[in-house]
N, C-alpha and C positions, 0 to 999 in steps of 0.2 A: 435623802436619808440624813438624819442628824447623827453624826459620828461622835459618840461619847466614849468610844473605846479607848483604852489606855495601855501603854506599854508595848511590848513586842507583839506584833500582829495588828495592833490597833492604831498605833501612831508611827510606825516605821516604814510605811509605804505598802505593806502587804495588803491590807483591806482596801486601801485606796486603789491599788492596781486591779484588784478583783472588781471593785465597783466601776472602775473605768472600762474594764473589759465587758461588763454587763450593761454599760451605758446608763448607770444609775447615778444621778447627781447626788452630791454629798457636801456636807460642811466639812471643813478642815483643809489643810494644805494638800497639794497634790502629791503624786508618787515621789518625784525627785526631791522636793523640799522636805517631805517627811523622812525619807531614807537618809538624806544628808543630815538632818537635825538629830536623828538618833545615833549617827556615827560621830561621836564627839571629836575624834582627831580630824576627820574630814571637815566637819562643821567649823572647827577652829581654823583650819587652813583657809577656808572661804572667808571667815571673819577677818583674818589677818590680811588676806589679799584685798579686802574691801577697805582696809585702813582702820579697822576697829582694834582697840587695845585688848589684849588677851593675856592671861597669866602665863608665865613661863611654865613649860611642862614637857614631859617626855612620855612615850609609850615604852614600857619595858616588859620583857618576859617575866612572868610571875616568880620564877625561880631566882631571878636577880634580886627582886625586892625581898624575898625571904631571907637573904643574906644580910640585909640591913638597909639603912637609909641610902637613897639614891640622889638626894638633894638635902640641903640644910633644912631643918625644921623651922617653922611649921609648914606642912604641905598637906595636900588632899590626895587620897587614894580613891580611885573610882573605876568601875568597869567602863571600857571604851564604848559600849553600845547597849546601855540600859537607860531607862527613864526614871523619873520620879524619885531621885536620890537613892535608888536601889543600890546597895553595896557601897555607898559612899562613906568614907571615914576620914576625919581630920586627925592628922598626927601632929600633936603639939609638942613644944619644947619640953614640957614637964612630964610627958608620957614615959613611963618606965617599961611598958610592954613592948614587945616586938612590933614593929610598924605594920606587919602584914602576916596574917594567918592563912597560909596556903591550904590548910585542911578545910577551911570554911569559905572557899572562893569558888562558887559554881559558875562563874561568868566567863570562862575561857582561859586561854594561855597568856593573855596580855593584860597589863594593868596601866591605866593612865594615871600619871603622877603630876600634879600641878602645884605651883606655889599657892599657899593659902593667902587670900586677901580678905581681911575682915571687913564687914560691912553690914548693911541692913537688908532684910529680905522684903522686897516690895513687889507686889504683883499688880499688873494693869490689864484690864480687859479692853480689847480693841474691837470695834464693830465697823463694818463697811468696807467696800472695795470700789464700786463704780463711782460713788460720790466722794470718795476719799475716806481714809480711815479716821475714826473718831474714838478717842479715849473715853471710856465710860467711868473713869475714876481710878484712883490708886488706893491700895490697901497695904499697910505694913503688917507683916506677920512676925509675931514675937513668941516663939515657942518657949515653954518653961524650961526645957532642957538645954537651951542655948543654941541648938542647931536644928534647922528644919529638915530633919531626916525622914526616912520612910516611916519610922515608928510614930513620930510627931504628926505626920500627915494622915496616917490611916489606922492608928490604934485608938479605940474608944477610951476615953478617960485621960487622954494626953492633950488637953486643950491648949490653945494658944491665946494670947491676949491681943 
């Protein structure tokens, strides 16, 4: 099966586990890798343990973030277990608004807050396993709104250059 499912259920190990139980081969990472990748704090621990640099960050109860900044700005607020930039917000130095709106947070009781690191959005497709992985090329994504958020990815009329 060609797995093109996205988000919870599609890339978090759920469908992979079902396909494994049914002994149906599929494209995509397996159950453990998928589940670990969707759990941002757990994935970050694995990356740090492997020696990869990661931005400083903490997981806080959402009621703590409602009271104000938990680290110096700029920082990123994101759900601990969502994909595709769902719920992600960059809190910048010049933002006058409250950094977190508890009334519009349907992603659970915890929030991942990480140091904002400016950079370029580059995506690379990789193909191959048995003969070794091969990059199929790199593409820079430059959204008109400045941040490649969920709206920029999935709303018609919000093109990138």
